[in-house]
C-alpha positions in Angstrom: 86.1 72.2 106.4 86.4 74.7 103.5 83.2 76.0 102.0 82.8 76.3 98.3 80.9 79.6 98.4 82.8 82.4 96.6 83.5 85.9 97.9 81.8 88.7 96.0 83.4 90.0 92.9 82.7 93.7 92.0 83.4 95.3 88.6 84.6 98.9 89.2 84.1 99.8 85.6 80.6 101.0 86.5 82.1 103.8 88.6 83.0 105.5 85.3 79.5 105.0 83.9 76.2 106.9 84.4 74.7 107.7 87.8 72.8 104.4 88.0 75.8 102.3 87.2 77.9 104.1 89.8 75.2 103.7 92.4 75.0 100.0 91.7 78.8 99.6 92.3 78.6 101.6 95.5 75.7 99.4 96.8 77.7 96.3 96.0 80.7 97.6 97.9 78.5 98.5 100.9 76.7 95.1 100.9 80.0 93.2 100.6 81.5 95.2 103.6 78.4 94.5 105.7 77.9 90.8 104.9 81.4 89.5 104.1 84.1 92.1 104.9 85.9 90.6 101.9 85.5 91.0 98.2 87.5 91.1 94.9 87.5 94.1 92.6 88.1 94.1 88.8 88.7 97.0 86.4 90.0 99.1 89.3 92.1 101.5 87.3 95.6 100.2 88.4 97.8 99.5 85.4 98.2 95.8 84.9 101.8 96.3 83.8 102.6 98.1 87.1 101.0 95.2 89.1 103.1 92.7 87.1 106.3 94.8 87.7 105.6 95.1 91.5 105.3 91.3 91.8 108.4 90.7 89.6 110.7 93.0 91.5 109.4 91.6 94.8 110.2 88.1 93.7 113.6 89.2 92.5 114.3 90.6 96.0 113.4 87.3 97.7 115.5 85.4 95.2 118.6 87.3 96.5 121.1 85.6 98.8 120.3 85.9 102.4 123.4 87.9 103.0 122.0 90.7 100.7 118.6 90.7 102.3 119.9 91.0 105.8 121.1 94.5 105.0 117.5 95.6 105.8 116.6 92.9 108.3 114.1 93.6 111.1 115.8 94.9 114.2 114.4 94.6 117.8 111.6 97.0 118.5 110.8 97.5 114.8 108.6 95.4 112.5 109.9 97.1 109.3 112.4 95.4 107.0 113.0 91.9 105.9 112.4 89.0 108.3 112.8 85.2 108.2 112.4 83.0 111.2 115.8 81.5 111.0 117.4 85.0 111.2 115.0 86.9 113.4 114.3 84.3 116.1 111.0 84.1 118.0 109.2 87.1 116.5 105.4 87.3 116.4 105.5 85.9 112.9 107.7 82.9 113.6 105.4 81.8 116.4 102.7 81.3 113.7 104.7 79.9 110.8 107.0 76.9 111.2 110.7 77.9 110.6 112.0 78.4 107.1 108.6 78.4 105.4 108.0 82.1 104.7 109.8 85.4 104.4 108.3 88.9 104.9 109.3 92.4 103.8 107.4 95.2 105.6 107.8 98.8 104.5 105.9 102.0 105.6 105.0 103.9 102.5 104.9 107.7 102.7 104.9 107.9 98.9 106.5 111.4 98.7 108.7 111.0 101.8 112.4 110.3 101.0 113.1 109.2 104.6 110.7 106.3 104.4 112.0 105.4 100.9 115.5 105.2 102.3 114.6 101.9 103.9 113.7 100.3 100.6 116.0 97.7 99.2 118.6 99.1 96.7 118.8 95.7 95.1 117.2 94.7 92.7 118.0 98.0 91.0 114.4 98.9 89.9 112.8 97.9 93.2 112.6 101.3 94.8 111.2 103.2 91.8 108.7 100.4 91.0 107.4 100.1 94.6 107.1 103.9 95.1 105.0 104.1 91.9 102.9 101.2 93.1 102.4 102.9 96.5 101.1 106.1 95.0 98.6 104.2 92.9 97.5 102.1 95.8 97.0 105.2 97.9 94.6 106.4 95.2 92.7 103.1 95.2 92.4 102.9 99.0 90.9 106.5 98.9 88.4 105.5 96.2 87.1 102.5 98.1 87.0 104.2 101.5 85.2 107.2 100.0 82.5 104.8 98.7 82.2 103.1 102.1 81.7 106.3 104.1 79.4 107.8 101.4 77.2 104.8 101.7 76.8 105.4 105.5 75.2 108.8 104.5 78.2 111.0 105.2 78.7 114.2 103.2 81.8 114.8 101.1 83.1 117.1 103.8 82.6 114.5 106.5 84.2 111.9 104.4 87.3 114.0 103.9 87.7 114.3 107.7 88.0 110.6 108.3 90.0 109.6 105.2 93.1 107.8 106.6 95.4 107.3 103.6 98.3 109.6 104.5 100.5 106.6 104.5 100.4 103.1 103.1 102.1 100.2 104.8 103.1 97.3 102.6 103.8 93.7 103.6 105.1 91.3 101.0 104.9 87.6 101.9 106.9 85.0 100.0 106.4 81.3 100.4 109.3 79.6 98.6 109.0 76.3 96.8 109.2 73.5 99.4 111.6 70.6 99.1 110.6 67.1 100.1 113.0 67.3 103.0 111.5 70.5 104.4 109.4 70.4 107.6 105.6 70.5 107.4 104.2 73.9 106.4 102.8 76.1 109.2 99.6 78.0 109.0 99.1 81.7 109.7 96.7 81.9 112.7 93.2 83.2 111.9 93.1 87.0 112.6 91.5 90.2 111.5 93.5 93.2 110.4 93.7 96.1 112.9 93.7 99.0 110.3 91.0 100.5 108.1 91.3 98.7 104.8 93.6 96.0 103.2 94.2 95.5 99.5 95.9 92.2 98.5 97.7 91.6 95.2 98.3 87.9 94.9 99.8 85.7 92.2 97.7 82.9 90.7 98.5 80.5 93.6 95.6 80.1 96.1 96.3 80.2 99.8 94.0 82.7 101.4 90.9 81.6 103.4 88.2 83.7 104.9 85.8 82.8 107.7 82.1 83.1 106.7 79.3 81.9 108.9 81.6 79.7 110.9 83.2 78.0 107.9 86.3 78.6 105.9 86.0 79.9 102.3 89.0 79.7 100.0 89.6 82.8 98.0 90.9 82.0 94.5 92.6 85.2 93.2 91.2 86.4 89.9 93.7 87.6 87.2 94.2 91.3 87.4 92.0 91.6 90.6 92.7 93.0 94.1 91.3 91.2 97.2 89.8 93.8 99.6 89.1 93.3 103.2 87.7 95.6 106.0 89.9 96.2 109.0 89.0 96.5 112.7 89.2 100.4 112.6 86.5 100.5 110.0 84.3 98.2 112.0 84.7 100.5 115.0 84.2 103.7 113.0 81.1 102.3 111.3 79.8 101.1 114.7 79.7 97.5 113.4 77.9 98.2 110.1 81.0 97.1 108.2 82.6 93.9 109.4 86.3 93.0 109.7 86.6 89.3 109.3 89.0 86.5 110.3 91.3 85.1 107.6 94.3 83.0 107.4 97.2 82.2 105.0 97.7 78.6 103.8 101.1 78.1 102.1 100.9 76.0 99.0 102.4 72.5 99.2 103.9 72.4 95.7 104.3 76.0 94.4 106.0 79.2 95.6 103.5 81.9 96.4 103.8 85.7 96.6 101.3 88.2 98.1 101.6 92.0 98.4 99.3 93.5 101.0 98.8 97.2 101.4 97.2 98.6 104.6 95.6 102.0 105.2 94.5 103.2 108.6 94.4 106.1 111.1 97.6 107.6 112.3 98.7 106.4 115.7 97.7 109.7 117.3 94.2 109.7 115.7 91.2 108.9 117.8 88.9 106.2 116.6 85.4 105.5 117.7 81.8 105.2 116.3 81.0 108.2 114.1 78.6 110.7 115.8 76.9 111.2 112.5 75.6 107.6 112.4 74.7 107.2 116.0 71.1 107.5 117.3 68.8 106.2 120.1 68.4 103.0 118.0 72.1 102.8 117.0 74.0 103.4 120.3 77.8 103.0 120.4 78.9 99.4 120.3 82.6 100.2 120.7 84.6 102.4 123.0 86.7 105.2 121.6 90.4 105.4 122.0 93.6 106.6 120.4 94.5 104.3 117.5 98.0 103.8 118.8 96.5 102.3 122.0 94.4 99.9 119.9 97.5 98.8 117.9 99.5 98.2 121.1 96.6 96.2 122.5 96.3 94.2 119.2 100.0 93.3 119.2 99.9 92.2 122.9 97.1 89.8 122.1 98.7 88.5 118.9 97.1 87.1 115.8 94.2 85.3 117.6 90.8 85.7 115.9 89.1 89.0 116.6 90.3 89.3 120.2 91.7 92.7 119.6 88.3 94.0 118.5 86.4 92.1 121.1 88.3 93.9 123.8 86.8 97.2 122.6 83.1 96.1 122.4 80.6 97.8 124.7 77.5 95.7 124.0 
């Protein structure tokens, strides 16, 4: 059953106001991270025209013939590139979505690294330039939100700088094409939490995302011009459980095509993650074991998208 409660909506315009206005926004972010793990943000500073162009060039890519898209298809041992179940076979995604219902494009964004940009599609012509510009802006927005999260745990500016993991941005674009009456029933992306630090989702106006809150599913209706934000497993571990990653799932629309662009920030694979020493005490003992983030990612992928099993395996208490 889907609950009618709505996820929090936070107006970031107050960050540019006086001290009290900024403090109010920061408290709202911290509270949403603690109680929901999901929220929407308005007036975030990203140019609406850029957001529109990012969605447009993404749709133009998915509208291309399959023969063109297979030029950057996913190859064995790599999740980056274009994937579709009828071309890629039994991948982790195709186990969760019935065949022919969804396409993905996954790119790792080092915004100023030409090597990573070389994997971007050359067609449509403006895709690469648009998405590089979008990645740089998203890197800034990820940094802004993460800074607030760690400041609200009582960390100094110097301590915040040490754990800011926005050196790269990974982008996953999901496209659910318009279904025909003859198409098979639509599959559902299994409930899962995200393994990284923070996810920002740009969605079109077609609903399809659901979040688990107090054991019930809540539909997230994307607001025009907003980003949907959710906390990842790494942030729950680093905050020692103060901030909550949360289960969510994708529900393809039955009558409309749907596009989402998710950007993920998180530690580098070689970084160590664990509860921050600065927030631990006799009363707040470590609830998660520390490990190299790459080990956590490998464990996460072995378990697959299955609730919060990846995080549960790291709990101490």
